[in-house]
C-alpha positions as CSV (number, residue, x, y, z in Angstrom):
1,M,77.0,129.2,102.6
2,A,80.1,127.9,104.5
3,E,80.4,125.0,102.1
4,T,80.3,127.3,99.1
5,S,82.9,129.5,100.4
6,M,85.1,126.6,101.3
7,N,84.9,125.2,97.8
8,A,85.5,128.5,96.1
9,A,88.5,129.2,98.3
10,A,90.6,126.3,97.0
11,P,93.5,128.3,95.5
12,E,94.9,125.9,92.9
13,T,92.1,123.5,92.0
14,G,88.8,125.4,92.4
15,K,87.3,122.2,93.9
16,D,86.3,121.2,97.4
17,P,89.7,120.2,99.0
18,W,88.3,118.2,101.9
19,P,88.0,114.8,100.2
20,A,91.6,115.1,99.2
21,L,92.6,115.9,102.7
22,W,90.8,112.9,104.2
23,A,92.6,110.7,101.6
24,L,96.0,112.1,102.7
25,V,95.3,111.8,106.4
26,L,94.7,108.1,106.1
27,G,98.2,107.5,104.7
28,F,99.8,110.0,107.1
29,F,98.1,108.3,110.1
30,M,99.6,104.9,109.0
31,I,103.2,106.1,108.8
32,M,102.9,108.1,112.0
33,I,101.6,105.0,113.9
34,D,104.7,103.1,112.8
35,T,107.0,105.5,114.7
36,T,105.8,104.1,118.0
37,I,103.9,100.8,117.3
38,V,107.1,98.7,117.4
39,S,108.0,99.6,121.0
40,V,105.6,97.3,122.7
41,A,106.5,94.4,120.3
42,T,110.2,94.4,121.3
43,P,110.0,91.5,123.8
44,A,108.1,89.3,121.3
45,I,110.5,90.1,118.4
46,I,113.5,89.3,120.7
47,E,112.0,85.9,121.6
48,D,110.7,84.9,118.1
49,L,113.8,86.0,116.1
50,H,116.3,85.0,118.8
51,A,117.7,88.5,118.6
52,E,119.7,90.6,121.0
53,V,118.2,93.7,122.6
54,N,120.6,96.1,120.8
55,S,119.7,94.5,117.4
56,V,115.9,95.0,118.0
57,V,116.5,98.6,119.1
58,W,117.6,99.1,115.5
59,V,114.2,98.0,114.3
60,T,113.0,101.4,115.5
61,S,116.2,103.3,115.0
62,A,116.5,102.3,111.4
63,Y,113.0,103.5,110.6
64,L,113.5,106.9,112.3
65,L,116.9,107.4,110.7
66,A,115.6,106.5,107.1
67,Y,112.5,108.7,107.8
68,A,114.4,111.8,109.0
69,V,117.5,112.0,106.8
70,P,115.9,112.5,103.3
71,V,112.9,114.7,104.3
72,L,114.5,118.0,103.1
73,I,115.2,116.4,99.8
74,T,111.9,114.7,99.3
75,G,110.0,117.9,100.1
76,R,111.8,119.5,97.2
77,L,111.1,116.5,95.0
78,G,107.4,117.1,95.4
79,D,107.8,120.7,94.2
80,R,109.7,119.5,91.1
81,Y,107.9,116.3,90.1
82,G,104.5,116.8,91.7
83,Q,103.4,116.2,95.3
84,K,100.8,113.6,94.4
85,Q,103.2,111.6,92.3
86,V,105.9,111.5,95.0
87,Y,103.3,110.7,97.7
88,L,102.1,107.7,95.7
89,V,105.6,106.4,95.1
90,G,106.3,106.7,98.9
91,L,103.0,105.0,99.7
92,V,103.7,102.0,97.5
93,L,107.2,101.7,99.0
94,F,105.9,101.9,102.5
95,T,103.1,99.3,101.9
96,T,105.3,96.7,100.2
97,S,108.1,97.1,102.8
98,S,105.4,96.5,105.5
99,L,104.7,93.2,103.9
100,A,108.4,92.4,103.9
101,C,108.7,93.3,107.6
102,G,106.0,90.8,108.5
103,L,107.4,88.0,106.3
104,T,111.0,88.3,107.4
105,G,112.6,85.5,109.4
106,S,115.6,87.4,110.8
107,V,116.2,90.6,112.7
108,E,118.7,91.7,109.9
109,G,115.9,91.3,107.3
110,L,113.5,93.2,109.5
111,I,115.9,96.1,109.9
112,I,116.5,96.3,106.1
113,A,112.7,96.3,105.5
114,R,112.3,99.0,108.1
115,V,114.8,101.2,106.3
116,A,112.7,100.9,103.2
117,Q,109.6,101.7,105.3
118,G,111.3,104.8,106.6
119,L,112.3,106.0,103.1
120,G,108.6,105.5,102.0
121,A,107.5,107.6,105.0
122,G,110.1,110.2,104.2
123,L,108.7,110.5,100.7
124,M,105.1,110.8,101.9
125,T,105.2,113.2,104.8
126,P,106.3,116.5,103.3
127,Q,103.8,116.0,100.4
128,T,100.8,115.8,102.7
129,M,101.7,119.1,104.3
130,A,102.6,120.7,101.0
131,I,99.3,119.6,99.3
132,I,97.3,121.0,102.2
133,T,99.2,124.3,101.9
134,R,98.4,124.5,98.1
135,I,94.7,123.4,98.1
136,F,93.5,125.3,101.1
137,P,93.4,129.1,101.2
138,A,95.2,130.7,104.2
139,E,92.0,131.8,105.9
140,R,90.7,128.1,105.9
141,R,94.0,126.4,106.4
142,G,93.7,126.2,110.2
143,Q,90.7,123.8,110.0
144,A,92.7,121.6,107.6
145,T,95.9,121.6,109.5
146,S,94.0,120.9,112.7
147,L,93.0,117.5,111.2
148,W,96.6,117.0,110.0
149,G,98.1,118.0,113.4
150,A,95.5,115.9,115.3
151,T,96.4,113.0,113.2
152,A,100.0,113.2,114.1
153,G,99.3,113.7,117.8
154,V,96.7,110.9,118.0
155,A,98.7,108.4,115.9
156,V,101.8,108.7,118.2
157,L,99.5,107.8,121.1
158,V,97.5,105.1,119.4
159,G,100.6,103.3,118.2
160,P,101.5,101.6,121.5
161,L,97.9,100.7,122.2
162,L,97.3,99.2,118.8
163,G,100.6,97.5,118.9
164,G,99.8,95.9,122.3
165,I,96.5,94.6,121.1
166,L,97.9,93.1,117.9
167,V,100.9,91.5,119.6
168,D,98.8,90.0,122.4
169,S,96.2,88.6,120.0
170,L,97.8,87.9,116.6
171,G,101.5,88.2,117.0
172,W,104.2,90.9,116.3
173,E,104.0,90.4,112.5
174,W,100.6,91.9,112.4
175,I,101.8,95.3,113.5
176,F,103.2,95.4,109.9
177,F,100.5,93.3,108.1
178,I,97.8,95.7,109.2
179,N,99.4,98.3,106.9
180,I,98.7,96.3,103.8
181,P,94.9,96.9,103.5
182,I,95.2,100.4,104.9
183,G,98.0,101.2,102.3
184,I,95.9,99.8,99.4
185,L,92.9,101.8,100.4
186,A,95.0,105.0,100.9
187,F,96.4,104.5,97.4
188,V,93.0,104.1,95.7
189,L,91.6,107.2,97.6
190,A,94.7,109.3,96.7
191,V,94.6,108.4,93.1
192,R,90.9,109.3,92.9
193,L,90.7,112.3,95.2
194,V,94.0,114.1,95.5
195,P,94.5,116.6,92.6
196,S,97.6,116.6,90.4
197,L,98.9,120.1,91.1
198,P,101.1,122.2,88.7
199,T,104.9,121.6,89.1
200,H,107.6,124.1,89.0
201,A,110.7,123.9,86.9
202,H,113.2,123.8,89.7
203,K,116.9,123.1,89.2
204,F,118.0,120.5,91.6
205,D,120.7,121.5,94.1
206,W,122.8,118.3,94.0
207,F,125.6,119.6,96.1
208,G,123.0,120.8,98.7
209,V,121.4,117.3,98.6
210,A,124.8,115.7,99.3
211,L,125.6,118.1,102.2
212,S,122.2,117.8,103.8
213,G,122.0,114.1,103.5
214,A,125.5,113.6,105.0
215,G,124.9,116.2,107.7
216,M,121.5,114.8,108.7
217,F,122.8,111.2,108.8
218,L,125.8,112.1,111.0
219,L,123.8,114.2,113.3
220,V,120.7,112.0,113.7
221,F,122.7,108.7,113.9
222,G,125.1,110.2,116.5
223,I,122.3,111.5,118.7
224,Q,120.1,108.4,118.3
225,E,122.8,105.9,119.0
226,G,124.8,107.8,121.6
227,H,123.3,106.2,124.6
228,Q,123.8,102.7,123.1
229,H,127.5,103.4,122.6
230,D,128.1,105.1,125.9
231,W,128.7,108.5,124.1
232,S,132.0,107.3,122.8
233,T,134.6,109.5,121.0
234,T,133.3,108.1,117.7
235,I,129.7,109.1,118.5
236,W,130.8,112.7,119.6
237,S,132.9,112.9,116.4
238,M,129.8,112.1,114.3
239,I,127.7,114.6,116.1
240,V,130.3,117.4,115.8
241,G,130.9,116.4,112.2
242,G,127.1,116.5,111.5
243,I,126.9,120.0,112.9
244,V,129.9,121.2,110.8
245,V,128.4,119.7,107.6
246,M,125.0,121.2,108.3
247,G,126.7,124.5,108.9
248,L,128.4,124.2,105.5
249,F,125.0,123.3,104.0
250,V,123.4,126.5,105.4
251,L,126.4,128.5,104.1
252,W,126.0,126.9,100.7
253,Q,122.3,127.7,100.7
254,A,123.0,131.3,101.4
255,R,125.6,131.6,98.6
256,N,123.9,129.4,96.0
257,R,122.7,131.9,93.3
258,Q,120.9,129.3,91.3
259,E,118.2,127.6,93.3
260,P,119.0,126.3,96.8
261,L,117.5,123.2,98.2
262,V,116.2,125.2,101.2
263,P,115.5,128.8,100.3
264,L,116.6,130.7,103.4
265,G,114.0,133.4,102.5
266,L,111.5,131.1,104.2
267,F,112.9,132.1,107.5
268,R,112.1,135.7,106.9
269,D,108.6,134.8,108.0
270,R,108.9,135.1,111.8
271,N,106.1,132.7,112.5
272,F,107.5,130.0,110.2
273,S,110.8,130.1,112.1
274,L,109.1,130.1,115.6
275,A,106.8,127.3,114.6
276,N,109.8,125.1,113.7
277,I,111.2,125.7,117.2
278,G,107.8,124.9,118.7
279,I,107.2,121.6,116.8
280,A,110.7,120.4,117.7
281,T,110.0,120.9,121.5
282,V,106.6,119.2,121.2
283,S,108.1,116.2,119.4
284,F,110.9,116.1,122.0
285,A,108.3,116.0,124.8
286,F,106.0,113.4,123.4
287,T,108.8,111.1,122.4
288,G,110.6,111.5,125.7
289,M,107.6,111.1,128.0
290,G,106.6,107.7,126.6
291,F,109.6,105.8,127.9
292,P,109.4,106.5,131.6
293,V,105.6,106.3,131.7
294,M,105.5,102.9,129.9
295,L,108.4,101.5,132.0
296,Y,106.7,102.6,135.2
297,A,103.4,101.1,134.1
298,Q,104.8,97.7,133.2
299,L,107.6,97.2,135.7
300,V,106.2,98.9,138.8
301,R,102.4,98.4,138.2
302,G,102.8,95.0,136.5
303,L,100.6,96.0,133.5
304,S,100.7,94.1,130.2
305,P,101.7,96.2,127.1
306,T,98.1,96.6,126.2
307,K,96.9,97.7,129.6
308,A,99.9,100.0,129.9
309,A,99.0,101.6,126.6
310,L,95.4,102.0,127.8
311,L,96.6,104.7,130.2
312,L,97.1,106.9,127.1
313,V,93.4,106.6,126.0
314,P,92.2,109.8,127.8
315,M,95.0,111.7,126.0
316,A,93.9,110.5,122.6
317,V,90.2,111.0,123.3
318,M,90.7,114.6,124.4
319,S,92.9,115.4,121.4
320,I,90.3,114.0,119.0
321,V,87.3,115.7,120.7
322,L,88.9,119.1,120.9
323,A,90.7,119.2,117.5
324,P,87.8,120.3,115.3
325,G,86.8,123.2,117.6
326,I,90.5,124.3,117.9
327,G,90.9,124.1,114.2
328,K,88.1,126.7,113.7
329,L,89.6,128.9,116.4
330,T,93.0,128.7,114.6
331,D,91.5,130.6,111.7
332,R,89.9,133.3,113.8
333,I,92.2,134.3,116.7
334,H,95.8,135.1,117.3
335,P,97.9,131.9,117.1
336,R,99.8,133.0,120.2
337,T,96.7,132.5,122.3
338,I,95.9,128.9,121.4
339,T,99.5,127.7,121.3
340,A,100.5,129.4,124.6
341,V,97.5,127.7,126.4
342,G,98.4,124.4,124.7
343,F,102.1,124.5,125.8
344,T,101.1,125.5,129.3
345,A,98.6,122.7,129.7
346,L,101.0,120.2,128.3
347,A,103.8,121.3,130.6
348,V,101.5,121.2,133.6
349,S,100.2,117.8,132.7
350,L,103.7,116.4,132.5
351,V,104.7,117.8,135.9
352,W,101.5,116.5,137.3
353,T,102.2,113.0,135.8
354,S,105.7,113.0,137.3
355,R,104.1,113.6,140.8
356,V,101.7,110.6,140.6
357,L,104.3,108.0,139.3
358,T,104.3,106.2,142.6
359,P,103.9,102.5,143.5
360,D,100.5,103.1,145.2
361,S,98.8,105.7,143.0
362,H,95.3,104.9,141.9
363,V,94.6,104.5,138.2
364,W,92.4,107.6,138.1
365,E,95.3,109.7,139.4
366,L,97.2,108.7,136.3
367,L,94.3,109.2,133.9
368,L,93.5,112.8,134.9
369,P,96.9,114.3,133.8
370,M,96.7,112.2,130.7
371,A,93.4,113.9,129.8
372,L,95.0,117.3,130.4
373,M,97.9,116.2,128.2
374,G,95.5,115.5,125.3
375,A,93.8,118.9,125.7
376,G,97.2,120.6,125.6
377,S,98.2,118.5,122.6
378,A,95.1,119.6,120.7
379,G,96.1,123.2,121.2
380,I,99.6,122.7,119.8
381,W,99.9,120.4,116.8
382,A,97.3,121.9,114.5
383,P,97.9,125.6,115.4
384,L,101.6,125.3,115.0
385,T,101.3,123.7,111.6
386,A,98.8,126.3,110.4
387,T,101.0,129.1,111.7
388,A,104.1,127.7,109.9
389,T,102.4,127.2,106.5
390,R,100.0,130.3,106.4
391,N,102.4,132.5,104.5
392,L,104.4,129.9,102.5
393,P,104.8,130.7,98.8
394,M,102.9,128.0,96.9
395,H,105.9,127.1,94.7
396,L,108.0,126.5,97.9
397,A,105.3,124.5,99.8
398,G,107.4,121.3,99.6
399,A,110.6,123.0,100.8
400,G,108.8,124.5,103.7
401,A,107.1,121.2,104.6
402,G,110.5,119.5,104.4
403,V,112.1,121.9,106.9
404,Y,109.1,121.7,109.3
405,N,109.2,117.9,109.3
406,V,112.9,117.8,109.8
407,S,112.4,120.0,112.9
408,R,109.8,117.5,114.1
409,Q,112.0,114.5,113.5
410,I,115.1,116.0,115.1
411,G,113.0,116.9,118.1
412,A,111.9,113.3,118.4
413,V,115.5,111.9,118.1
414,L,116.8,114.4,120.7
415,G,113.9,113.5,123.0
416,S,114.6,109.8,122.7
417,A,118.3,110.2,123.3
418,A,118.1,112.7,126.1
419,I,115.5,110.8,128.1
420,A,117.5,107.6,127.9
421,V,120.6,109.4,129.4
422,L,118.5,111.0,132.1
423,M,116.7,107.8,133.1
424,D,120.1,106.1,133.5
425,S,121.4,109.0,135.6
426,R,118.3,109.1,137.9
427,L,118.3,105.3,138.3
428,S,121.9,105.4,139.4
429,A,121.2,108.4,141.7
430,N,118.4,106.3,143.3
431,G,120.7,103.3,143.8
432,L,119.4,101.2,140.9
433,E,120.8,99.6,137.8
434,F,118.4,98.7,134.9
435,D,118.9,96.2,132.1
436,P,115.9,96.0,129.8
437,S,117.1,92.7,128.4
438,K,116.5,91.1,131.8
439,Q,113.4,93.0,132.9
440,T,110.9,93.1,130.0
441,G,107.2,92.5,130.7
442,G,105.2,93.3,133.9
443,G,106.5,92.9,137.4
444,G,110.1,92.5,136.4
445,L,111.4,94.5,139.5
446,P,111.7,93.3,143.1
447,A,109.1,95.1,145.3
448,A,111.9,96.9,147.2
449,A,112.9,98.7,144.0
450,F,109.4,99.9,143.2
451,G,109.8,103.2,145.1
452,P,113.2,104.2,143.9
453,F,112.4,103.2,140.3
454,S,109.2,105.2,140.3
455,D,111.1,108.2,141.7
456,A,113.7,107.9,139.0
457,M,111.0,107.8,136.2
458,G,109.2,110.8,137.7
459,Q,112.4,112.8,137.9
460,A,113.4,111.9,134.3
461,L,110.0,112.9,133.1
462,L,110.5,116.5,134.3
463,L,112.9,117.0,131.3
464,A,110.0,117.2,128.9
465,P,108.2,120.2,130.6
466,A,111.5,122.0,130.9
467,V,112.1,121.8,127.2
468,L,108.5,122.8,126.5
469,C,109.3,126.2,128.1
470,L,111.3,127.0,125.0
471,G,108.3,126.1,122.9
472,L,106.1,128.3,125.0
473,A,108.6,131.2,124.6
474,A,108.4,130.7,120.8
475,A,104.6,130.7,120.9
476,L,104.5,133.9,122.9
477,A,106.5,135.6,120.2
478,F,104.1,134.8,117.3
479,E,102.9,137.7,115.2
480,A,99.3,138.2,114.3
481,P,98.4,136.4,111.0
482,K,98.9,138.6,108.0
483,R,96.0,139.6,105.9
484,A,95.7,138.3,102.4
485,A,97.3,141.3,100.8
486,D,100.2,141.2,103.3
487,A,100.7,137.5,102.8
488,A,100.8,138.0,99.1
489,A,103.6,140.6,99.6
490,V,105.6,138.2,101.7
491,R,105.3,135.5,99.1
492,A,106.4,137.9,96.4
493,E,109.4,139.0,98.5
494,A,110.4,135.4,99.1
495,R,110.1,134.7,95.3
496,A,112.3,137.7,94.5
497,A,114.9,136.7,97.1
498,E,115.6,133.5,95.2
């Protein structure tokens, strides 16, 4: 009976939407892994390509920048030209650029290939979320987005572990080569299983495209590179300029009487607006927490990249195990309940972790808060996505997905930049200076520095739960899900507002 209802409920195809979802999840998992997989390969890339540390930092920065900047635009492209078609173009670009990454012989070539990878990811990500919104009915969307959300959460955790194994066994090139067979399989499955959905005759807001692209570039680049450039006047000018340009973009969206790139009517849905705040804080926390934990594991505990990444296994396992059950609950109970518990568990786990980052902690003392972190993660990623998309008008699914993913990416960039500044500050306060170019690998610190370094990492980690308090406040303000008739009225109002 459940299977029949699920099939019948697919709003735009009339077919069982689950095979299409599994095909999309494979591609999404691949691009999400690449946001973190390179971090553990940094020492190997430095040695093999005879590169400077700052150059290799750009291997990750270039990917994140190219991923984040065009997401608003690519979400709208899916509405106009078809989500499946744009997804496939992005998948081909991502897969071929992965091959280029592995074959390059210079750090400059690697950075260029990573830019292409990021553009491919930027094309793909909003389409996965938009297709889910369109092929699943609102009352079943929680189960679908639980899989999508769990994929994002688990991929961010699996990236360092998989990267460590590949670098230690086959070489850094294989963190990119592994994408080739996965990308080919994802393409074949998407062609066969993902439906071609009706497109909408949108007019393209080219002035909005220019403003959003310029504003996002200035803002993301400035925040992302601020620490590397000691927060110089140029960096602050870029950040302020980015804020001003994005302000002009919002003003233009409000005054554009044709068809704006981001219909501001989307934000009339209270839950959509709050979910964007929530996902930004979660992305901030997960991106920020990885740096101090991994540095502590390798430099204080002397663990290899692979063994350090194994500390995250309980988090990934708990997230995978709990995701299906939480997905079902997402469709049945108030979103405030699940997300509030998730945010609380995640914040508590991070405070707990900060307390056990000591030179003589037992491994099990580190694994327990990681397991709680996974449980909290399972209660956040999927319910937030389901809550954000539940009332989206179908013809604006791509626009809504673009906004949501921009919020997630900005949260990640802010988390990376903020934790770097705070780690430097706490290291100085504890009487230490840290140069990663001289202290990569395990055991790179003198024994006398283990205590102060551990203290600094634990203190820096407390930034993440502090930011999560904002996400918790947003979750507590969620409204109860609207019934089908109410949701239809909201969509009609948003359409009329255009």
